[in-house]
N, C-alpha and C positions, 0 to 999 in steps of 0.2 A: 377147464383145461384143452389147448387147442389139441385137435385131432394131428396124426402123424400127417397127413396130407397137408394140413394147413402150416403146419411146422417146416416141411419140406418147401412149400410156397415161400414162407418167411425168409428162408436162407436163400432161397434162390433170388429173391428180389435184393437181399442185402448184399450177394454176390455180384449180381449187375449193377446195383449202385456203386460198389467198390471199384469194379472195372471201369464204370464209366468216370469215377473221380480220377483213377489212375491215367486213363486215356487223355482226360484234359490236363493233368500236370504233364504228361509227356509231350502233349501239344504245345503248352505254354514254355516247356523247355526247347523244343525245337526251333519255336518261333524266336526265342531270345537268341540261341545260338547263332540262327541265319540272321537276323537282325545285326548282333554284333559282328559276324564276320561278313556280312554283307557290307556294313560300315568300312571294315578293314579293307574289303577290297577296293571298294570306292576310293578310299584315301590311297591306297597303294597306285591305283590307277591315275588319280590325279597328279600323284607325285612323279610317276614316269614320265607323264605327258609333260609336266612343268621341266624336266630334265632334258627332253628331248628338244623343247621349244628353247629353253636357254642356251644350249649346246650347237645350235644352228649357226653357220657362219654369219656374223653381223648382227646376232639376235641381241635384243636389248638396248642397242646401240643407238636406236633413234628416239627412243624413251629415257632410259636412265642416264644415258650419257649427254643427253640434249641441254640439261642444266648446265654441263661444263663448260659450254661455250661462253668466253668472256663478254661482258657486255663491252667492255674496253680493250681493244686488241693490244697486243704487244707492239712497240713503235721500232722492234731491233728485228734482224734477221740472222741467222747461221746457216753455214754450209760449205761447199767445196771453194777451194781459192786456186783452181786451175783455170785453164783457158778454154773460152769458147769453142765449139758448140757443147751446150750441158745437157746431157740426155736426162730421160726421168730416172729418179733413184732406183735402186734395186729393192728396197723395202719403204714401199709408201706408208704402210702404216707408222711404222717408226718415226717419219718424217712428219706425218699428221700431227701425231703425239707431240714431237718436238715443238711444233709451232702452237701447242696449247689449245687442240681442236680434238673432239672424238671422231672416230669412225661410226657412220650411221649406216643402219641397214637399208637405207633407201634415202632417197633426194628430199629432203625437208621442203615443205610448201607454204610455210608462215612467212618466210620472207624470199622472194625470188627475184633477183637483179643480175645483170651482166654489166662487166667493164670490158676493156679491152687494154693490152700490154703491147707496146714496141719496145724492143731491145735493138739498138743500133750501135754496133762497134766498128769504128774507122770508115764510116759511111756505109756498112752492108748490115743488113738485118740479121740479127740470131734468132733461129728458131724457138719458139716456146711449145715445148713437146706437149703432145695428148697425153693425157690420162694422169696428170700429176695430181696427187690426192685422192686416185683410184686404186684400189686393191682387188683387182678380179679375182685372183687366187683365194684370198680370204673373204670375199663378199662384202667388202665394206667401201663407204665413200666419205669423204670429208665434204663439209658444208661448202668448202672453197675449193674448186677443182677446174679443171680442163677436160675437153672431151676429143679436141683434137687438135690441130696445130696452126688456126687461124689466130691465135693469141687472145681469145676471147675467154675472160675467167668467169666462170658460173658460181655464182653464190645461191646456193638452195638450203636454207636453213630451217629447222623447225622452230627456232625462236628468233626474235628480233634481236640483232646485234649486230655491231659495226666490225668489219674484217679489213685487215690492212694489207698492203704491199708486203710488208715485212713477213706475215703469216705466210703467203703465198711462196715467197722466197725461200724460207724456211721448208716448205714441203718440197720444194724444186731442190732444195739442197746446195743452192747457190749464195755464197755469202753478198750480203748487201750492206753498204753503209754510204755516207755522204762522200766518200773518197775512194770507195773500192766496190768493184762487181765481179766477182769471182775472183780470178786472178788478176785482174786489171786494176791498177791503183792509179790516181791523179798524180800528175808530176811529169818533169821531162818533156814538157809542152803538150800532154794530154790533160784533158779535163773530164768529169763526169757530171753531168746535169739530168736533173729530174724534171719533165714537165706534165701538168695536168690540164688537160684540153687546151695545150699550146702555151699555157701560161708556167713561167719557170716556178719551181716548187723549191723554197729555201729550207734548209735542214736536212735532216736524216730521211732518204726517199724510203727506207723501211718503214717510216710512220705515216705514210700516205694511206687515207682512209678511202676504202674503194666504195663510188655511188653509181647508179643507175646510168649506163652509158658514158661514163667517165673515159677518157682516152688517156691512158698513161704512156709516157715515153721515157725511157732511160736512154741515154746519148752519149756515148764515150768517144774521145776523139780529140782532136784539135778544135780551137776556139771556133775555127771557119766552119766546121761539120757541124756547128750548133745552129746555123743559121737559119734553116726551115724544118723546126721538129714537127712531127706529127700533131695535129690539133682538133682531128676528128675521125670517127671511125663509122662506114656505114653499116650496122648491124641488120644481119637477115630479118626478115618479117617473124614475128613471134618472140624476138629477144629484145 
């Protein structure tokens, strides 16, 4: 029969073992709690980051919107029917969407070309405004746009695609067809002619597809004023 001392020793060892088992259970529960909680916190932080990124002006436009660029552009244009000059529209984003194009978060780099547009009415040039297709307030830019008043059309797209003069005029919000330019219509001795690199274009000029270093001219006036349409443009270095 164990002595009283031995009994106390056995009870003490049993108590220590029970305490160690309790501490191990507590540690496992603690680790499980923080493992689950840490995962929830990480998921919450990721969700918050996504919300912040997706709500930036123009966010997602350069990726998700890029496939929305049609491979074949529309061959028509819609816009104002008033007299020139025609300023940049008040809502550029709405006009870009009307042209069937997305607003990008930044200029695309897959396709990067430039064409030039001259608009001549009764022998006088009509300015092509700066920042057609650019929404500075919203932080978006169309793959087809202007930066200045030189008439240079910038095509900077994240995908390979064709872009038309009709898309640009819809962005500019100026009506364009075979017999109409804004509020100007053919008739009563006036004609509207389109030229690409000095060659007459037959059909609706809205269907002109823009290529690198094309010179596109729209000339409205008497037949005599069609004699010498612009046939080329000297692009600055780098364009």
